[in-house]
TORMARTOR-998749 format. One record per residue (C-alpha): residue in three letters; x, z, y. Coordinates in steps of 0.001 Angstrom, whole numbers, plus 500000, padded with zeros to 6 digits. Layout:
! residues N
AlaXZY/...
! end
This chain:
! residues 361
Unk386216134988372919/Unk388639137920372387/Unk387904141259373983/Unk389140141986377464/Unk389318145350379162/Unk386077144795381038/Unk383761143969378135/Unk384287147022375865/Unk384399149288378901/Unk381071147906380186/Unk379307148206376837/Unk380857151620376291/Unk379778153041379646/Unk376226151704379263/Unk376004153107375731/Unk377194156548376840/Unk374704156558379724/Unk371831155659377392/Unk372901158349374946/Unk372971160871377789/Unk369438159846378801/Unk368215160224375226/Unk369809163647374918/Unk368301164717378247/Unk364854163509377173/Unk365224165259373842/Unk366295168571375368/Unk363440168460377879/Unk360936167829375081/Unk362425170659373008/Unk362142173023375972/Unk358583171818376577/Unk357699172443372925/Unk359120175967373031/Unk357233176642376255/Unk353994175414374714/Unk354552177483371569/Unk355266180665373515/Unk352334179940375845/Unk349980179644372890/Unk351152182902371347/Unk351199184958374541/Unk347941183727376033/Unk346073183778372748/Unk344831180190372737/Unk343590180114369159/Unk342503176506369144/Unk345664175166370741/Unk347714177291368362/Unk346282175203365563/Unk347602172038367195/Unk351105173457367603/Unk351531173501363824/Unk354158170740363394/Unk356286171867366330/Unk359341172588364154/Unk359288169129362603/Unk358843167583366042/Unk361972169370367221/Unk363748168330364027/Unk362906164711364813/Unk364536165072368241/Unk367635166696366735/Unk368065163814364296/Unk367752161350367188/Unk370415163250369135/Unk372668163372366050/Unk372371159609365674/Unk373010158980369383/Unk376145161136369481/Unk377446159366366380/Unk377065156036368167/Unk379538157186370801/Unk382324157711368258/Unk382209154101367065/Unk382812152676370553/Unk385988150708371102/Unk385837152039374669/Unk387086155422373402/Unk389812153920371214/Unk391581151775373770/Unk394582153480375382/Unk394030156379372958/Unk391349157864375216/Unk389909160158372557/Unk391090159355369034/Unk394875159302369229/Unk396007158462365716/Unk395216155139364040/Unk394512156872360748/Unk392047159173362479/Unk390277156174363956/Unk389794154730360470/Unk388466158037359149/Unk386065158334362084/Unk384645154895361209/Unk384070156010357623/Unk382459159227358829/Unk380237157215361176/Unk378842155081358342/Unk378066158125356199/Unk376734160221359083/Unk374552157643360839/Unk373592155075358213/Unk373549157599355382/Unk372034160658357026/Unk370823160509360643/Unk368856157254360490/Unk367187157884357089/Unk366234161411358183/Unk364886160030361446/Unk362660157550359581/Unk361531160161357044/Unk360644162716359721/Unk358528160117361497/Unk356617159374358297/Unk355996163041357554/Unk354708163619361083/Unk352274160735360716/Unk351253161822357230/Unk350436165277358605/Unk347592163781360646/Unk345743162950357425/Unk345911166467356023/Unk342521168143355724/Unk343489171777355377/Unk345092174023357963/Unk347896174855355568/Unk349239171369356106/Unk350339172381359584/Unk351377175966358886/Unk354838177474358864/Unk355019176860355144/Unk354267173175355734/Unk357141173001358231/Unk359571174563355755/Unk358453172397352869/Unk358569169254354982/Unk362105169999356171/Unk363144170490352558/Unk361532167223351475/Unk363245165325354295/Unk366691166491353192/Unk365822165950349535/Unk364617162374350025/Unk367642161627352192/Unk370136162634349488/Unk370012159290347606/Unk370782157380350808/Unk373595159774351658/Unk375049159445348155/Unk374868155642348200/Unk376532155318351592/Unk379196157815350577/Unk379823155827347399/Unk380236152611349398/Unk382778154244351715/Unk384774155991348988/Unk384763152972346673/Unk385831150497349325/Unk389159149598347685/Unk387737149306344190/Unk384792147196345291/Unk387237144905347064/Unk389160144306343845/Unk392034146651344634/Unk394043148677342146/Unk391758149990339445/Unk388921147933340832/Unk386012147125338557/Unk384384144476340740/Unk385497142073343438/Unk383346141725346559/Unk384112140103349895/Unk385565142530352430/Unk382511142204354643/Unk380458144037352015/Unk382480147248352147/Unk384840147158355136/Unk384211150059357519/Unk386929149257360053/Unk389208146473361177/Unk392625146811362775/Unk392914144625365854/Unk395149144326368872/Unk393369144487372238/Unk394929142966375336/Unk398170142500373378/Unk398878146172373936/Unk397199148608371590/Unk396480148332367907/Unk393207150096367247/Unk390825150458364333/Unk387397149193365364/Unk384334150256363396/Unk382454147597361462/Unk379224147687359477/Unk379643147106355735/Unk377076144560354617/Unk376363146581351499/Unk375569149674353584/Unk373317147631355864/Unk371439146167352877/Unk370863149653351447/Unk369556150876354788/Unk367400147763355133/Unk365712148311351781/Unk365057151938352695/Unk363618150962356083/Unk361458148224354526/Unk359845150681352105/Unk359101153178354875/Unk357783150441357163/Unk355334149321354483/Unk354247152940354072/Unk353844153215357845/Unk351426150287357867/Unk349302152075355276/Unk349409155334357250/Unk348581153551360477/Unk345601151868358863/Unk344288155220357659/Unk344803156841361059/Unk343096154023362933/Unk339978154596360850/Unk339769158085362362/Unk340466157240366003/Unk337545156651368344/Unk339533156823371579/Unk340831153476372790/Unk343877155041374404/Unk344791156749371169/Unk344427153443369387/Unk346955152015371825/Unk349339154834370971/Unk349018154166367263/Unk349489150440367747/Unk352492151068369986/Unk354139153259367365/Unk353469150743364601/Unk354862147951366756/Unk357926150030367585/Unk358753150705363944/Unk357911147237362653/Unk359933145463365341/Unk362893147616366369/Unk363923148701362862/Unk363983145184361333/Unk365727143926364468/Unk368477146516364058/Unk368966145641360391/Unk369165141920361156/Unk371673142473363963/Unk373868144673361784/Unk373856141980359106/Unk374817139354361688/Unk377718141479362908/Unk379726140626359771/Unk379806136962360846/Unk382156137664363734/Unk385372139581364229/Unk385311143043365844/Unk387724141845368524/Unk385232139278369815/Unk382769139710372666/Unk379972138490370391/Unk380529141445368049/Unk380309143907370933/Unk377097142268372151/Unk375495142299368675/Unk376368145934367979/Unk375143146990371414/Unk371800145240370849/Unk371559146935367438/Unk372138150281369140/Unk369665149493371902/Unk366913148567369417/Unk367093151956367694/Unk367450153656371069/Unk364119152123372136/Unk362563153186368835/Unk363772156765369349/Unk362525157007372940/Unk359090155566372092/Unk358736157858369058/Unk359767160987370974/Unk357253160219373716/Unk354387159446371321/Unk355035162155368728/Unk356423165003370830/Unk355829164744374566/Unk352288163322374684/Unk350819165697372039/Unk352283168731373799/Unk351288167445377230/Unk347726166744376116/Unk347497170134374433/Unk348686171861377593/Unk345934170043379471/Unk343485171904377236/Unk344978175354377786/Unk341870176351379742/Unk339696176004376674/Unk339156179423375117/Unk336699181110372860/Unk334384182697375421/Unk331311183087373254/Unk331630185941370785/Unk328886184621368517/Unk330912181474367832/Unk334184183202366989/Unk333578183558363265/Unk332437179963362920/Unk335465178722364871/Unk337945180614362692/Unk336263179293359561/Unk336467175743360869/Unk340137176172361760/Unk341023177396358326/Unk339186174544356660/Unk340713171937358971/Unk337382171375360692/Unk338330172163364250/Unk336672169834366749/Unk337684170083370398/Unk336243168201373341/Unk337375167694376890/Unk335015168332379788/Unk332160165822379788/Unk333603164122376740/Unk330224164060375013/Unk329213161231377302/Unk332532159472377365/Unk334168157586374555/Unk337501158222376199/Unk337208161971375552/Unk339340164097373286/Unk339920162054370166/Unk339405164412367299/Unk336488163559365138/Unk335127164500361809/Unk334543162490358703/Unk331883163223356115/Unk332571162659352474/Unk329914162588349748/Unk329466166316349480/Unk330620168109352569/Unk331723167702356171/Unk335440167407356729/Unk337561166818359774/Unk340953165210360064/Unk343304166782362562/Unk344893164172364796/Unk346915166548366931/Unk349953164277366972/Unk347983161850369115/Unk345886164419370947/Unk344502163167374253/Unk342324164801376871/Unk340502163222379768/Unk340137165331382906/
! end
């Protein structure tokens, strides 16, 4: 069924509202993280300061999610009808190309990579893994590992005519593999350029997501070996389920979008569901990796080093990654603060699970 005025407007308004909610959640979590960081430094909570280590990467994760969400607004046909935002047809086509490079080539890969680095940080056994140097190095690695994806998506967009067998073309592929936009007439009034998802770009993103998902399963298995709190286990399982379900669902939906025309209601429904799947992934990840760790850490702000004779031992444990905190009465409750140590063959070591920190009051 061809598009009517109601359908793109409905999907567009809902998408913009969801993006606004994601941005609001992200900004609140960023403010909460800054508050926690300043609270730790001003009040001198040494132990909690250790758990605030990855705060920069947590904020970076939120910024990538916001970048992706804002990019989703620019692809909407809702903004193209009646020249609401993008006035020129040529500009609409260029915006579609920019969207593919920005979201599929940069924002989404960086979002996935940041998630993996945050999870990998929980397995680090020295305090340097969560220091300022770790934050800088991790940010550099994220951008470095994202460069191949960015280059591939940029190559697909710039080589669209040649890959389609145009002048000077060296290979002939169906248009669905490289087409980033389609000119259609809506309501027999306006000719607009609607964004489409090149199948080749979707395949590249799918391979990238599949590799990271497999790595996530390995990380999750390692983390679960260290978790003794049932609620923390639920958090880990929830995150694994989120990644292993929403990401493949988005890839499948983007692949299916090439089977229908952009001026059909089915295309709008498929692309909205693809957006909504990654929206759910972003919200779940922000809550589990940013809000809950900070919230649980703030619940422990009353824990301080009150015994002078234990100060030296505590500092030594922090520096070696052997910091073990406990909530009140947690020694008799399995649902207590879930940070526990592991012994290897020669010495006692502890794995810092601050990303899933939980306290029982």
